[in-house]
N, C-alpha and C positions, 0 to 999 in steps of 0.2 A: 848299437849299442843294445844288449840284450836288456828287457826290463824285469824286475823284481816283485813279486806280490808277496802278501802275508795271506798265508792260508791256514795258520793253525795257531793257538793263543794256550799259554799256561800260567799260571802264576800260584806261588803260596806266599801269603803276606801276613801281616797281624790282625787282617780282617778273616782270616781264615785260610783253608785250602781250596783252590779253584779260583779261575776268573771270575766267574757270576758273583762269589762272595765278595772279592775285591771292588768289581765294579759296581754292584749295587751300594756298597756302602760308601764309596768315595762320590759317588754321584749324588748321594744323599746327606754327604757332609758330614760323615760319621768320622769318629778318631778311633785308631785301633791301639792308642798307645795306653800304658798303666804302668803300675809299680813293678820296677825290676826283680824278678822273681826265679831267674834260671841261675843268677850267682847270689851270693850273700852282698846286699847292698849298703850293709849297716855300716862300714867304712868309709864308704864313698861319698861324695859330694852330690853326685849326681845318681839321681834312683829311680829315673823313668826310663822306660823303654817300649821300642815296639816290638814284642815278642810274638811269635807264632807258637799261642801256649798250646793249641788243642793239636799240633802237628804230630801225626804218627805216620811212619813210612813203611810199619811191619805188612800191612796188609798186601803192599804193592810189592815190596821187596824180600819180604820173609825174615824172620828174627835172626837168623845167622849172619844174613848180609848186613843188616843194619849195626851189628854189632862189630862189624869190620869196615864200616864205612862213618867219616865223620860227618855232622850233622848238617853241614853247609852242602855235601854231596849228596845226602837224602835228599835235600828239600830240591836241589837241581835237577836230580833223576824224577822226582815226582812233578816238578813242572815240565821238563821235556815231555814226559808220558803223557800229560794231559794235552799238550800242544800237538803231538804226534797222533793222538787220536781223534782230535778235533779237526784235523785237516783231511783225514780221510785218506792219508797218502799211502798207507801199507799196500804193498804190492803193486803200486803206482810207478815206481820210481825206480832207475836203475842204482843200486846201492855202492856200485864203484864210482858214481857220480855225484853221491850225496854226502855231504860232510856235517862236522858239529863246530861250533866256535862258541865256547861257554868261557863266561869272564869270573873272575874272583879278585877280589882285591888283597886279601891276607889268606885264603885257603884255609886248611883243616889246622887252626891254630890251637883250638880246643885238643885236638888228636895229638898234638906236637907237646903240649903241657901235660896232658896226660901221661903220655909215655916218659916222659921226664920226670914224672912224679912217681911212678910204677919203678923207674931205675934207680932214684935213690931211695926210696922207702924197702923195696925187694931186692934190687940188684938188678945187674945188667941183662942176666940170664931169664928175667921174667918180663923183659920188654917183648911186646906182640909183634911179630914179623909183620903184621898187617900196617904198622905204626907209619911208615913211610908212604905206602899207596893210599893211606887215607890224609896223610897232611899235606900231599902235594896238589897244587894250586891247579894242575891238569888233571886231576883226578876226574872231575865231573864229565869233561869231555870225553874222556877216555871211557868211563862207565857207559854213557849214552852210546857211543859210536858202538860199543859192543853188545849194547842191549837190543840193538836194530841191527846190527851187522853192517853198519855204515863205512864204507872204505875209502871215501872220498876226503878232503882236508879236514883236519883234524888240530885243533888247538885252542889254548886259552890265552886272554887278552889280560895282563894285569896291570894298569894303569891308574891304580886307587879306584876313587871316586869314579873316574870316567870309564871305567873296564868295561861296563855294560853297554856303553855307546861304541865304543870301539870294536866290541865283538859283533854288534848289527853292521855296521858300517863295511868292516872288513868283509863279513860273510855276504854282504851286498855287492861289493867290489868283485869277489869270486864267482860268481854267478853273472855278473854282468861281461865279465872277462872271459867265460867258458871254461875256468877251473872247476866249476860245480853245476850241476843242473838244480840242487836243492841244497838247503843248509838248516839245521836246526841251531838257532843262534839266542842267546841268554847270557845269564849271569845268576850267580849265587854266593851267599854269605852269610854266616853265623858267628860272628866274630864276639859271643858273650863270656867273655874271660876275664876273671879280675884284672889281670895286667894290661888288657886292651881298654878297657872301661877306665881303669886308674891313668892309664898313660892320655887318653883323651881329656881326660879330666884336669890334669896336671897342666896340659896347654890350654887351658879355660876354653877348651873346644864345645862342651858338652852345656845343656841346659842344667842350672842349679837352682832355680828360683819357683820353680814350678813343682817341688817334688810332692806338695800335698795336692795338687791339682794335674795331675800328668796329662789328663787330655789337652788341656791348654797349653803343654810346653813348649812344642812347636808351632811357631808362629811368625812363618818368614814375612817379611817387610814391614812387621808390625816394629812401634816405636820400642815395646815391652820383650822383644826377643833377646835371649842372652846364650843361645848357643842351639846345636843341633840334638835332636834324642836318637840315639842308636836304634836301629833296628834289624831286623834280619829277614830273610826270604829268598825268593827266586822268581825269574821271570824267564820264559821262553816263548820263541816265534819261529813258526815254520816258515821260510822263505823260499820262494821256488820262481824260477823262469815263467814268465808271464803266460807265453803261449801254450806251454806244457800243461800248466794249471789249467788254463781255459780248455784245453783240447780233454783232459780227464774229468771236467764238470767239476773242479775244485769250488768251495766257497770261497770266494776272497773277502776280506775284510779290507784291503787296503794295499797300496804300492808303495815301496820303500823308494824313494827316488834321488836321495842328496845326502851326502857324509862330507864332513868337512874336520879337519884334525889341525892342532897347532899347539905351540909350547908357549908358555908365559915368558920364560929363561928370566926369571925375577926372583922368586923365592921358592924354597921347597914346601912349604906350608902356606902360605899369606897367598893370596891373588895378586895380580898387578891393580892398583887402585884405579886405573882409567879402564879398566875391561880390556885391554887392546888385544891381548893374546884369546879371550874369549869371543870377542867381535869377529877376529880373523877366523876362527873356527868355523862361526855363524855364516860369515860372508861365502867361505868357501863350500860349505854345503848347500848355501843359495846357488853358488855357481855350478856344481856337479848335478844339481836337480834342474838347471837351465830356465830360473827363473829370477825374478826380481824381488825385491823388499815387499813390495805391495801385494804380491801373490800369497803370502803368509797370512792365517787367519786366527792360528791358535799358536802359542808357546809353552811347551810345559817345561817350567824354569828349573833349574839346577835347585833353587830356593831353599838351601838348608836351613834357613833362620839363624844363621851367624852374624854378628853385627857388621863385620866387614864384607863378608861375601855376597849379602845381598845387595848391598850398595855397588859392589863391584859388577854384579852382573847386570843389574838394572842401568848402570853406564855401558855396560857393553852392548845392551841390546839396542840403546840409544844410537850407539855408535855405529851398530850395524846395520840397523833399519832408517836412520836419520829422521826425517821428518815424518815417515809412516808410522815410528814407535808408539806414536800417540793415539793410533788406530786399531793396535795391536790388542787382542785379548791374551794374558797370559796368569799362569796360575801354576802354583806349587802342592802337588799331591803329598810332598814330604808333610806337609801340614797335619795329614791325617794319619800316614803309616812310619813317619820318622824316616831315618836316613839310612838306606841298605847298603850303604858301601858300594861293593863290587855289583851288587844285584840292582842297584839304583835304576842304571839307564834302561836295562831290560826290563822291569816291572814299570817304567813309566813311558817305554816304548810299548806296552801294551795299551795302558792309559790313553795314549797318542793316538793309537790307532782306533781304537773304540770312541774317541772323543769325534774322530773325523765318521765312523762308520755309522754311529747311532745319533748324531747330531746334537751332542750333549758335552759341553765343557765343565771338568771338573774344577770345584771351588779351590781357594785358598781360604782355609778356616781360621779361626782364631786372630782374623784382621780387623781388630777394632779400631787403633790409631795408628792409620798407615804413615810409616816415616815418609817426612818431605823430601829425603833425599833417594827415596825408592819411590819413583813418579809416574807409574804406568798403571794401568788398568790390571787389576790383580783378581780380578774376578772374586770380590769379596764374600765368604762364608755361604753362599748358596750357588748349585750349579746354575749354567745358564744354557738354554737351547740356541743352536746356532749352525746351520749350515755352513760349513767351512771346507774349503778344497785341499789346502795344505796345511800341515802342523809341523813346526818344528821342536825338537827335545834337546835339551842340552844337558851336558855331564862334562864336569871338571873336576880334578883330582889332585892331590898332592903331589908333589913334583912338577907342578906348571902344565900337566895334562890337560886340554881342552878338546872336546869332541862333540859335535852336532849332527844330527841326522835329521832329514826331512821326509815326511809321508804324505802322500797324496790319497785323497777320497778315491776309492775306485769308482768308476762311472762308465766303464765298458771301452771308453775312447783309447 
């Protein structure tokens, strides 16, 4: 079985554009959350968001291209471009054997609504012909492949909040089984439109109690949590077959060694109370990694800050890891950037790889009063220095989709 390594990283997050801005902020325990500004939050019950306030893709893509792309697509391309440059892979791989797997939960919903608004206000003959290419969930994967001339496997995963993890895991499998030699894998999302935020609010899924204290609104595993904070952004990882990466002298951040997926088969939006489906995904990820539960040193939790979700995940981790769960170090980076929906797993993959590479485990901030039903070590409020061999990252989505990936610190063995 061929081995898969990570050789490039890219990110667009509420901390700013670029991996350095993201990593420096979350390892310092900073929050990127603030008042919602991209839409009028006046009539909404939730007014907090993780917005990429200074994001501008014009310099990379040009004004004409930006006008024809959804904001989510722009973010995905920017993250992929950073990862591509970071990897030094240009001119080093066969473009026929290099592909793209880029996730999105809702795609270009902003472009869809804008097109419908124009149709209603000005008539069907004024709707832009670029509307459909902008709203497609697979648009980012298509644009990235065209940008770099990549003719290998090209697809989009759309499993709600598990989408990013599925993109990473399926891309890994393709390299392992010889369907590609390298992949750009990631996820992107920008769902800040009134109907999306209003719908999440009507489900009582969003935080509403901290509108005057936005940086405190995302508080996974804390008794004061009252819902997730919607965020936007993108993450990208360059995955390569290990021996080829070593031959070209690539910088290797870590190795992607495990992937597991499952379904709750329980409820369209609520997690199974006992965490059974999520535990199954984690056990399958460990199995494909060829390791036991005691090998994992860090878990980047899905940790959305919802009352039910955090308890279900905590139970799932105990179910998957058994007695070893008490020795696990777990944190939710969503406490600092909010929930990036389809991009979450990709950005959290970047965080997990860097945690191994740099020996720093990011914290769960705003953890003041830990919920007794969430009874693990969640690295409260301050990052922790720790040399960890393996990290597992969770992603769970509406529809009962569960996906977990396992990374290994690269040691040359």
